[in-house]
C-alpha positions in Angstrom: -0.1 -0.1 0.3 1.2 3.3 -0.7 -0.2 7.0 0.2 -2.2 7.3 -3.6 -3.8 3.8 -3.2 -4.9 4.3 0.4 -6.4 8.0 -0.5 -8.0 6.3 -3.3 -10.0 4.0 -0.5 -11.0 6.6 1.9 -14.8 7.5 2.1 -16.1 10.3 -0.1 -17.6 11.6 2.9 -14.1 12.5 4.3 -12.3 13.1 1.3 -15.4 15.8 0.5 -15.0 17.4 4.2 -13.0 20.6 4.0 -10.7 19.3 7.0 -9.2 17.0 4.1 -7.8 20.1 2.4 -5.4 20.3 4.9 -2.2 18.3 4.2 -1.2 17.5 7.8 -5.1 15.9 8.1 -4.4 13.6 5.3 -0.9 13.0 6.5 -2.2 12.3 9.9 -5.0 9.8 8.9 -2.6 8.0 6.7 -0.6 7.6 9.9 -3.4 6.5 11.7 -3.8 3.5 9.2 0.0 2.8 9.2 -0.3 2.4 13.2 -2.9 0.0 13.1 -1.0 -2.3 11.2 2.2 -1.3 12.9 0.4 -1.9 16.6 -0.5 -5.2 15.4 2.8 -6.1 14.9 3.9 -5.1 18.3 1.3 -7.2 20.1 3.0 -10.4 18.8 6.0 -9.4 20.9 4.9 -9.8 25.1 8.0 -6.9 25.4 5.7 -4.4 23.1 1.9 -5.2 24.6 1.8 -1.8 26.2 3.6 0.1 23.6 1.1 -1.1 21.1 -1.2 0.4 23.1 0.1 4.0 23.5 1.7 4.0 19.8 -2.2 3.5 18.2 -3.7 6.0 20.8 -0.8 8.6 20.0 -1.1 8.0 16.3 -4.7 7.9 15.9 -4.8 11.1 18.3 -3.6 13.4 16.0 -6.0 13.3 13.2 -8.6 13.4 16.1 -7.5 16.7 17.4 -7.1 18.0 13.8 -10.6 17.2 13.1 -11.7 18.5 16.4 -9.6 22.1 15.8 -10.7 22.6 13.0 -14.4 22.5 13.6 -13.7 25.0 16.1 -15.1 28.7 15.3 -12.3 30.6 16.5 -8.6 30.9 15.3 -6.9 30.8 19.4 -9.6 27.8 19.9 -8.4 25.8 16.4 -4.4 26.3 17.8 -5.0 25.2 20.7 -6.5 21.5 19.6 -3.5 21.7 17.0 -1.1 21.9 19.2 -2.6 18.7 21.5 -2.1 17.4 18.0 1.3 18.6 18.0 2.3 16.9 21.0 0.7 13.4 19.9 2.9 13.6 17.4 6.0 13.9 19.3 4.6 11.5 21.5 3.7 9.0 18.6 7.3 9.5 17.1 8.8 8.5 20.4 7.0 5.3 20.6 8.1 4.4 17.0 11.3 5.1 17.9 10.7 2.3 21.1 9.2 -0.1 18.8 12.1 -0.4 16.2 13.4 -3.3 17.5 9.9 -5.3 16.7 8.7 -3.1 13.8 12.4 -2.9 12.1 14.7 -0.3 11.4 12.8 0.8 8.0 9.4 0.9 9.3 10.7 3.2 12.3 12.6 5.1 10.4 9.7 5.5 7.6 7.1 6.4 10.6 9.6 9.0 12.4 10.1 10.8 9.0 6.5 10.8 8.6 5.6 12.1 11.9 8.8 14.5 11.6 6.6 16.5 8.5 3.3 16.4 10.5 4.9 18.1 13.4 6.3 20.6 10.6 3.2 21.2 9.4 1.5 21.9 13.0 4.2 24.3 13.5 3.0 25.9 11.1 -0.9 25.9 11.2 -0.5 26.6 15.1 0.9 30.2 14.7 -1.3 30.8 11.5 -4.4 30.4 13.6 -3.1 32.1 16.5 -1.7 34.6 14.8 1.5 34.6 17.1 4.6 32.9 17.1 5.1 29.2 19.2 7.2 29.2 22.1 9.8 27.1 20.2 12.2 29.8 18.9 13.6 27.7 16.0 12.4 24.5 15.2 15.1 22.5 13.0 12.2 21.4 10.8 12.5 23.7 8.2 9.5 25.2 7.9 9.3 27.2 4.4 6.3 29.5 3.4 6.7 28.7 0.0 5.3 25.6 -1.6 7.3 23.8 -4.3 6.9 24.9 -7.9 4.7 23.0 -10.4 6.5 20.1 -11.6 9.0 20.2 -8.6 8.7 17.1 -5.9 7.6 18.1 -2.5 10.2 17.2 0.2 7.6 14.6 1.7 6.9 12.6 -1.9 9.3 10.0 -0.8 7.3 9.1 2.3 4.3 8.7 0.4 5.1 6.3 -2.5 7.3 3.6 -0.8 5.9 2.5 2.8 7.7 0.0 4.2 5.2 -2.3 6.4 6.2 -4.6 9.2 
């Protein structure tokens, strides 16, 4: 499975909702799909049963927080939920690192990179909604305000085509 195949399988009711326009939301929903499979693999090893639960909860919370925030009436309120999603993304990234011994390096590294991209997107969304800068002085995620030129590959493109599975 890759991102394009997954995206085609997402119900029209979800793809037709305006929250679908948010790239961070689409990536977070895709992450939740991957985490489902990854958690299943982690459940097969007694040492990572609780890790599987934590990973599945935090990965699922990212898209859920974006959904809830997107539905709020004010930018400040939206930003608060996007920050919750940011926290969940960082938590999930840590669980993937901890689960790398069972999931394998390729899977863990892919998910960590995908989560880093989601974090980068959320770090841009929060101040945009709040109208202020986040407490983080200089995030190392390379936030840019200009999208790639037409025909130019997005930095996240490799994360969406060759998806390692456990």
